[in-house]
C-alpha positions in Angstrom: -183.3 -74.5 -177.5 -184.4 -71.3 -179.4 -186.8 -68.6 -177.4 -189.5 -69.7 -180.2 -189.1 -73.4 -178.8 -189.1 -72.4 -175.3 -191.9 -70.3 -175.6 -194.2 -73.3 -177.2 -193.7 -75.3 -174.0 -194.5 -72.3 -171.8 -197.6 -71.4 -173.7 -198.6 -75.3 -174.1 -198.5 -75.1 -169.9 -200.2 -72.2 -169.5 -203.2 -73.0 -171.9 -203.5 -76.3 -170.4 -203.8 -75.4 -167.0 -205.6 -71.8 -167.7 -202.7 -69.9 -165.8 -203.8 -66.6 -167.1 -206.8 -64.8 -167.7 -207.6 -61.0 -169.2 -206.6 -58.7 -166.6 -204.5 -60.2 -164.5 -201.2 -58.2 -163.0 -198.4 -60.8 -162.7 -195.5 -60.6 -160.4 -192.6 -63.0 -161.5 -190.7 -63.7 -158.2 -187.1 -63.4 -159.3 -184.4 -64.4 -157.3 -181.6 -63.9 -160.1 -180.9 -67.3 -161.0 -181.4 -69.1 -164.0 -185.0 -70.1 -163.5 -186.4 -67.3 -162.5 -184.7 -65.2 -165.1 -185.5 -67.1 -167.5 -189.1 -67.2 -166.8 -189.3 -63.4 -166.8 -187.6 -63.0 -170.2 -190.2 -65.8 -171.7 -193.3 -64.4 -170.1 -192.2 -60.7 -171.3 -192.0 -62.4 -175.0 -195.2 -64.4 -174.2 -197.2 -61.0 -173.5 -196.0 -59.8 -177.1 -198.5 -62.1 -178.4 -201.0 -63.6 -175.7 -204.3 -64.0 -176.6 -205.0 -62.8 -172.9 -204.1 -59.1 -172.1 -202.4 -58.8 -169.0 -199.7 -56.8 -166.9 -196.3 -58.1 -165.6 -193.9 -56.5 -162.9 -190.7 -58.4 -161.4 -190.3 -59.2 -157.4 -186.6 -59.6 -155.7 -186.8 -60.4 -152.2 -183.2 -59.6 -151.3 -182.5 -61.4 -148.2 -179.9 -59.3 -146.9 -176.6 -61.2 -146.6 -173.8 -59.3 -144.8 -171.2 -61.2 -146.3 -171.9 -60.0 -149.8 -174.2 -57.4 -151.5 -176.0 -58.9 -154.0 -175.7 -56.4 -157.2 -179.1 -56.5 -159.4 -178.2 -53.9 -161.5 -177.9 -56.8 -164.5 -181.5 -57.8 -163.7 -182.4 -54.1 -163.5 -181.0 -53.7 -167.2 -182.8 -56.6 -168.3 -186.2 -55.3 -167.4 -185.7 -52.0 -168.6 -184.8 -53.8 -172.4 -188.1 -55.9 -171.7 -190.0 -53.2 -170.4 -190.8 -54.3 -167.0 -191.4 -52.6 -163.8 -189.0 -54.1 -161.2 -189.3 -53.8 -157.4 -186.4 -54.9 -155.1 -187.7 -55.5 -151.6 -184.6 -55.6 -149.1 -185.2 -57.4 -146.1 -182.9 -58.9 -143.2 -184.2 -62.8 -143.4 -180.5 -63.6 -143.8 -179.8 -62.4 -140.3 -182.6 -63.8 -138.7 -182.4 -67.3 -140.1 -178.6 -67.9 -139.6 -177.2 -64.9 -137.1 -180.2 -64.7 -134.5 -182.0 -68.5 -135.0 -178.8 -70.1 -135.8 -180.9 -72.6 -137.7 -179.4 -76.2 -138.7 -181.9 -76.5 -141.4 -182.2 -72.8 -142.5 -183.9 -73.6 -145.8 -187.4 -74.2 -144.4 -187.4 -70.9 -142.6 -185.9 -68.9 -145.1 -188.5 -70.1 -147.9 -191.5 -69.2 -145.3 -190.0 -65.7 -144.5 -188.9 -65.3 -148.3 -192.4 -66.3 -149.4 -194.3 -64.0 -146.8 -192.5 -60.9 -148.1 -193.0 -61.3 -151.8 -196.7 -62.2 -151.0 -196.8 -58.9 -149.1 -195.0 -56.8 -151.7 -197.1 -58.1 -154.6 -200.3 -57.3 -152.8 -199.0 -53.7 -152.1 -198.2 -53.6 -156.0 -202.1 -54.8 -156.7 -200.7 -58.0 -158.5 -203.4 -61.0 -158.1 -200.8 -63.8 -159.5 -197.2 -64.9 -158.9 -195.0 -66.7 -161.5 -192.6 -68.8 -159.9 -189.8 -70.3 -162.2 -190.3 -74.3 -161.4 -190.0 -76.6 -164.1 -190.5 -80.3 -164.7 -187.7 -81.4 -163.0 -188.3 -79.6 -159.6 -191.5 -81.2 -159.6 -190.2 -84.3 -159.8 -187.5 -83.6 -157.0 -190.1 -81.9 -154.7 -192.2 -85.9 -155.1 -188.8 -87.4 -154.1 -188.6 -84.9 -151.3 -192.0 -85.3 -149.7 -191.8 -89.3 -150.1 -188.6 -89.6 -148.6 -188.5 -87.0 -145.4 -192.1 -86.6 -144.9 -193.7 -90.0 -145.9 -196.3 -88.2 -148.4 -197.0 -88.8 -152.1 -197.1 -85.0 -153.4 -195.7 -82.6 -155.3 -196.7 -78.5 -156.0 -199.3 -78.0 -158.7 -199.1 -75.8 -161.7 -201.9 -73.7 -160.4 -203.0 -73.2 -156.9 -205.0 -70.6 -154.8 -203.9 -69.1 -151.6 -207.0 -68.2 -150.0 -204.8 -66.3 -147.3 -203.5 -64.0 -149.3 -206.0 -64.2 -152.5 -203.4 -64.7 -154.7 -202.8 -67.3 -157.3 -199.3 -68.9 -158.0 -198.5 -70.0 -161.5 -195.6 -72.1 -162.9 -195.3 -71.5 -166.5 -192.2 -73.3 -167.1 -193.7 -76.5 -165.7 -193.0 -78.4 -169.3 -189.3 -77.1 -169.7 -186.6 -79.4 -168.7 -183.7 -78.1 -166.1 -181.0 -78.9 -168.9 -183.1 -76.7 -171.7 -183.5 -73.9 -168.9 -179.8 -74.2 -168.2 -178.9 -73.7 -171.6 -181.4 -70.9 -172.6 -180.1 -69.0 -169.6 -176.3 -68.5 -170.9 -177.7 -65.7 -172.9 -179.4 -64.0 -169.8 -177.8 -61.9 -167.2 -177.5 -64.1 -163.9 -177.0 -63.5 -159.8 -175.1 -65.9 -158.2 -176.4 -66.7 -154.5 -174.5 -65.9 -151.9 -176.4 -68.0 -149.4 -174.0 -70.2 -147.7 -176.5 -73.3 -147.8 -176.5 -73.0 -151.6 -175.4 -76.2 -153.2 -175.7 -78.0 -150.1 -179.4 -78.9 -149.2 -181.5 -82.1 -149.3 -182.8 -81.3 -152.8 -179.5 -81.3 -154.2 -179.1 -84.6 -152.3 -182.2 -85.7 -154.3 -181.0 -84.3 -157.5 -177.5 -86.7 -157.2 -180.0 -89.9 -156.2 -181.8 -89.3 -159.6 -178.6 -88.5 -161.6 -177.3 -91.9 -160.4 -180.2 -93.7 -161.4 -180.1 -92.0 -165.1 -176.8 -93.7 -165.4 -178.9 -97.1 -165.9 -182.4 -95.8 -167.1 -181.3 -92.5 -169.1 -185.0 -91.7 -169.9 -185.7 -91.9 -165.7 -187.1 -88.1 -165.3 -189.2 -88.4 -168.6 -190.6 -91.4 -167.0 -191.4 -89.8 -163.8 -192.6 -86.8 -165.1 -195.1 -88.7 -167.3 -196.3 -90.5 -164.4 -197.0 -87.2 -162.9 -199.2 -85.7 -165.0 -201.2 -88.4 -166.4 -204.2 -89.3 -164.4 -204.7 -92.7 -165.8 -201.2 -94.1 -164.8 -201.7 -93.2 -161.1 -202.8 -96.7 -158.9 -202.5 -96.6 -155.4 -204.4 -98.1 -152.2 -207.0 -95.2 -152.7 -208.1 -96.5 -155.7 -208.1 -99.9 -154.5 -210.2 -99.4 -151.5 -212.7 -97.3 -153.4 -213.3 -100.7 -155.3 -213.0 -103.2 -152.6 -216.8 -103.7 -152.6 -216.8 -104.4 -156.3 -214.9 -107.8 -156.1 
């Protein structure tokens, strides 16, 4: 997809879910991976013609892995090119998760600590919103993770308010597919993850399951996404219970 095509879907999501308002100061959470870097590029481009006037900064939470020091200079160069302020928050999260706690399932604790660090730094910078690089595939994967491992039918929302921090999370790429993001990101600077748990997670397992199903049902992700975003296609027990006295 071209930048214009990517922006078309980004704008559709922003408009449909009213993600951005005049006067917002939005922090883009930038891990350095393809999703977050693509979001940074697209939001910076969108800002140029957006009907809403907003400020944009990029924030990276450096987890502090001792096995390899991450080089975020390519992200800094991109931010300089885009005219976006870039903040790197150094932490010792990796040491706590892997060395001190020695977590067998490190992703949950790491995610919690990373979010806490991100929320703190964006509040310090006067931001009221955080933009995250989740796309439509992430929406579907999260649904199956909740179903398989928690027994819940649940996924994240395109926009959600965190009352404890007075921050709003937005996901402007929710209508973009991962394959489009991956192709677009080939033109952008990417910082590879040095986490030892990378590519060895429950989320990756769920992706493999959907890929296997896709061999028989090529449009399986499209069908699941459609089911998620169209309320009229939802029909579970709570609907029947609310109508039980009618028949």
